[in-house]
C-alpha positions in Angstrom: 51.7 12.4 -11.2 51.7 11.8 -7.5 52.0 14.3 -4.7 52.2 14.5 -1.0 52.1 17.6 1.0 51.9 18.7 4.6 54.9 19.3 6.9 56.3 16.1 8.3 59.1 16.1 10.9 59.5 12.5 12.0 56.4 10.6 11.0 56.2 8.3 8.0 56.8 9.8 4.6 54.0 11.5 2.7 52.2 9.7 0.1 51.0 11.4 -2.8 48.4 12.9 -5.1 48.6 13.1 -8.7 50.6 15.2 -11.1 52.3 14.5 -14.3 55.6 15.1 -16.0 58.2 15.3 -16.9 70.6 25.2 2.4 73.5 30.6 8.7 75.0 26.9 8.9 74.6 24.0 11.4 76.2 20.7 11.8 79.1 19.7 9.6 78.1 17.5 6.7 77.6 13.9 7.0 78.1 11.9 4.0 78.1 8.3 2.7 76.9 8.9 -6.3 73.0 10.2 -12.8 73.3 14.4 -10.5 71.5 15.3 -12.5 75.0 14.8 -12.6 76.7 11.5 -12.1 80.3 11.3 -12.8 81.0 9.1 -15.6 84.4 10.0 -16.7 87.5 7.9 -16.7 89.5 7.7 -13.5 92.0 10.4 -12.8 93.9 10.9 -9.6 93.5 13.9 -7.5 92.8 15.1 -4.1 89.8 17.0 -3.0 87.9 18.5 -0.2 90.2 20.1 2.3 87.7 19.9 5.1 86.7 16.3 5.8 83.1 15.9 6.7 82.1 15.0 10.2 78.9 13.3 10.9 76.5 15.4 12.9 73.7 13.1 12.1 72.5 9.9 13.6 74.2 8.0 10.9 77.8 7.0 11.8 78.8 5.4 8.5 82.0 6.6 6.9 82.0 9.6 4.6 80.6 8.9 1.2 81.7 9.7 -2.2 82.5 13.2 -1.3 85.2 11.6 0.8 86.7 10.5 -2.4 87.8 14.1 -2.6 89.5 14.7 0.7 93.0 16.0 0.4 93.9 19.7 0.1 94.0 21.4 -3.2 97.2 21.1 -5.2 99.9 23.5 -4.2 99.6 25.5 -7.4 96.0 26.5 -6.7 95.2 30.1 -6.0 92.7 30.5 -3.3 90.2 32.9 -4.7 87.1 31.5 -3.1 85.5 33.8 -0.6 86.4 33.6 3.0 82.7 33.7 3.7 80.9 31.4 1.2 77.6 33.2 1.9 78.7 36.4 0.3 76.8 37.5 -2.8 78.1 39.4 -5.7 76.6 42.5 -7.3 74.5 40.3 -9.5 73.0 38.6 -6.4 74.7 35.3 -7.1 77.0 33.5 -4.7 80.5 35.0 -4.9 82.4 32.0 -6.2 84.7 32.1 -9.2 83.8 30.1 -12.2 85.9 28.4 -14.9 85.2 27.2 -18.3 85.2 23.6 -19.4 83.8 23.2 -22.9 80.6 25.3 -23.1 80.0 25.6 -19.4 81.3 28.0 -16.6 81.6 25.7 -13.6 81.5 26.9 -10.0 84.8 26.6 -8.2 84.3 25.8 -4.5 84.8 23.1 -1.9 82.0 20.9 -0.8 81.6 22.4 2.7 81.4 25.9 1.1 78.8 24.7 -1.4 76.6 23.3 1.4 77.0 26.5 3.5 76.2 28.6 0.5 73.0 26.7 -0.3 71.8 26.6 3.3 72.4 30.4 3.5 70.6 31.0 0.3 67.6 28.9 1.3 66.9 31.2 4.2 66.7 34.2 1.9 63.1 34.4 0.6 63.8 37.7 -1.2 65.7 35.9 -4.0 65.1 32.9 -6.2 68.1 30.7 -7.1 68.8 27.4 -8.7 71.7 24.9 -8.8 72.9 22.4 -11.4 75.4 19.6 -10.5 77.4 18.7 -13.6 79.6 15.7 -14.5 81.4 14.9 -17.7 78.2 13.4 -19.2 76.4 16.7 -18.5 79.0 18.7 -20.4 78.7 16.3 -23.4 75.0 16.8 -23.4 75.6 20.6 -23.6 77.6 20.0 -26.8 74.6 18.2 -28.2 72.0 20.7 -26.8 73.2 24.3 -26.4 70.1 25.1 -24.4 71.4 23.0 -21.6 74.6 25.1 -21.5 72.4 28.2 -21.3 70.6 26.7 -18.3 73.9 25.8 -16.6 75.5 29.2 -17.2 72.4 31.1 -16.0 72.3 29.1 -12.8 73.5 30.5 -9.4 75.8 27.4 -9.0 77.0 24.7 -11.4 78.9 22.4 -9.1 81.6 20.0 -10.2 80.3 16.4 -9.8 83.3 14.5 -11.2 87.0 14.2 -10.6 88.1 15.2 -14.1 86.3 18.5 -13.7 87.8 19.0 -10.3 91.3 18.2 -11.6 90.9 20.7 -14.4 89.8 23.3 -12.0 92.7 22.7 -9.7 95.6 22.2 -12.1 94.6 24.3 -15.1 92.4 27.0 -13.7 94.5 27.0 -10.4 91.4 27.2 -8.2 90.7 25.3 -4.9 87.9 23.0 -6.1 86.6 19.8 -4.6 84.0 17.3 -5.8 80.4 18.5 -5.0 78.7 15.2 -5.7 75.0 15.6 -5.8 73.9 12.9 -3.4 76.6 14.0 -0.8 75.6 17.6 -1.2 72.0 16.7 -0.6 73.0 15.0 2.7 75.1 17.9 3.7 72.4 20.4 3.2 69.7 18.3 4.9 72.1 17.9 7.9 73.1 21.6 8.2 69.6 22.9 7.4 68.1 21.3 10.5 69.7 24.0 12.7 67.7 26.7 10.9 64.6 24.6 10.3 64.8 24.4 6.5 61.8 22.9 4.8 62.4 20.4 2.0 60.2 19.3 -1.0 61.0 16.4 -3.4 60.1 16.6 -7.1 61.0 13.4 -9.0 61.8 9.8 -8.3 61.0 6.7 -10.3 57.8 6.0 -8.3 56.0 6.6 -5.1 57.9 3.9 -3.3 61.2 5.5 -4.1 60.1 8.9 -2.6 58.6 7.1 0.5 61.9 5.3 1.1 63.9 8.5 0.5 61.9 10.4 3.0 62.0 7.6 5.6 65.8 7.1 5.3 66.6 10.8 5.4 64.4 11.3 8.5 66.1 8.4 10.2 69.5 9.8 9.4 68.7 13.4 10.3 66.1 13.5 13.2 64.0 16.7 13.0 64.4 17.0 9.2 61.3 18.8 7.8 59.9 17.3 4.6 56.8 19.2 3.6 55.8 17.4 0.4 56.6 15.5 -2.7 55.5 15.0 -6.3 56.3 12.0 -8.5 55.9 13.2 -12.1 55.3 10.8 -15.0 57.9 10.2 -17.7 56.5 12.7 -20.1 56.1 16.4 -20.4 53.5 18.1 -18.3 50.5 19.8 -19.8 50.0 23.4 -19.0 47.2 22.6 -16.5 49.4 20.0 -14.8 52.3 22.4 -14.6 50.1 25.0 -13.0 48.9 22.4 -10.5 52.6 21.5 -9.7 53.3 25.2 -9.1 50.3 25.6 -6.8 51.1 22.5 -4.7 54.7 23.4 -4.2 54.0 27.0 -3.3 51.2 25.9 -0.9 53.7 23.6 0.9 56.1 26.6 1.3 59.4 24.8 1.1 62.8 26.5 1.4 64.5 24.0 -1.0 63.0 21.9 -3.8 65.1 18.9 -4.7 64.7 17.8 -8.3 65.5 14.2 -9.2 64.4 13.7 -12.8 67.8 13.3 -14.5 69.9 15.6 -16.7 69.0 17.4 -18.9 65.3 17.4 -18.0 65.9 18.5 -14.4 68.1 21.4 -15.4 65.5 22.6 -18.0 62.8 22.2 -15.4 64.7 24.3 -12.8 65.3 27.1 -15.2 61.8 27.2 -16.6 60.1 26.9 -13.2 62.4 29.3 -11.3 60.2 32.4 -11.8 57.1 30.5 -10.9 58.1 28.9 -7.6 58.5 30.8 -4.3 61.1 28.4 -2.8 64.4 30.3 -2.5 66.4 27.4 -3.9 65.9 24.7 -6.5 68.5 21.9 -6.5 68.9 19.4 -9.4 70.5 16.3 -8.0 69.5 13.5 -10.3 70.1 10.0 -9.1 70.4 11.1 -5.5 66.8 10.1 -4.9 67.5 6.5 -6.0 70.7 6.2 -4.1 69.3 7.5 -0.8 66.2 5.5 -1.1 68.4 2.4 -1.4 67.0 1.5 -4.8 70.4 1.7 -6.6 73.7 0.6 -5.1 76.6 3.0 -4.9 80.2 2.2 -5.7 82.4 1.0 -2.8 84.2 3.9 -1.1 87.6 2.6 -2.3 86.4 2.8 -5.9 85.1 6.3 -5.3 88.4 7.4 -3.9 90.3 5.8 -6.7 88.0 7.5 -9.3 86.7 4.2 -10.5 83.0 4.8 -9.9 82.4 5.0 -13.6 83.7 1.4 -14.0 81.5 0.2 -11.1 78.4 1.8 -12.7 79.3 0.4 -16.1 79.5 -3.1 -14.8 76.3 -2.6 -12.8 74.2 -1.2 -15.7 76.1 -2.1 -18.9 73.1 -1.9 -21.3 72.1 1.5 -20.1 75.5 3.1 -19.6 77.9 1.6 -22.1 77.4 4.4 -24.6 78.0 7.1 -21.9 81.3 5.6 -20.8 82.7 3.7 -23.8 81.9 6.5 -26.3 81.4 9.5 -24.0 84.7 9.3 -22.1 87.0 9.3 -25.1 84.9 12.0 -26.8 85.4 14.2 -23.7 89.1 13.7 -23.8 89.3 14.7 -27.4 87.1 17.8 -26.9 89.3 18.9 -24.0 92.5 18.5 -26.0 90.9 20.5 -28.8 89.8 23.3 -26.5 93.2 23.4 -24.9 94.9 23.7 -28.3 92.5 25.9 -30.2 90.1 27.6 -27.7 87.1 25.9 -29.2 84.5 25.0 -28.4 83.3 27.8 -26.2 86.5 29.6 -25.4 89.9 29.1 -23.7 90.0 25.9 -21.5 89.6 26.8 -17.9 89.4 30.6 -18.5 88.2 32.1 -15.2 85.4 34.4 -14.3 86.4 35.5 -10.8 83.7 36.8 -8.5 
């Protein structure tokens, strides 16, 4: 495992030492898609984020994927999201309603509210929170591994990364939901967090080069971004000694947010298990965001993202790795949703709400 620590504002990215396994609010989000959650479900039409992102960063490229979700919620939606997305409930969690899809209670919010809430929480060192970013494939993994559903339901946020989940939230649960795509949410939080000096730490990445490119690209896009360290774990479980070393290095770096990019379900289990041990206020599982922002893996063209065809692009780009997820997983998801709608199983009534 490789690590790099020490606060860096604009110099070259840290390079690392060894280890082993395996976001009040500033500028409006800039944006350019597995998220921990990569949306892999079949296309469905639907509008999304009612507040289009503006680019406060140096980058002037058009809004990314999150832009795929840029029209207001459907007229039938009941706006029960808080006027102030930074409000917390009696349980100390962000005061957003949640709605059930299969075994998981998903967070209902718009992308700008999600970024504001994370930036706010990252400034509160009296609490420890973690976020999951779920797509269709993540929900199917919960069917196969109930412990993943436990990790998602115990999280402070389980954001909707995927238009099928967004459409269910809008049209069935009648909630104002937009796509909170992990890579876009990462950009939003990095951008807004500069105004309050948030400190970021990266845990994950395929190799040291990926994290180096990720750090460089984010600093170029967001001048003044504070990256205080990184760890690139190996593709195996950490030993107890290695895990203690990871905890020590992250706590010594004193980040406000730890970004986790080791894929679902591993990153979600890691966030839940490590949450009591790490002092950072927020742990964010964002999956393939590291590879996308490092430029190692291409993203779908914007028109395909807006047309909900990102799954097709990814299938064509990586057929050997992703054919099972899309060719088998998508029909399975549709059948499970029909079953839950008709019978209330698995988990409970489809899109039953737990309002904050």
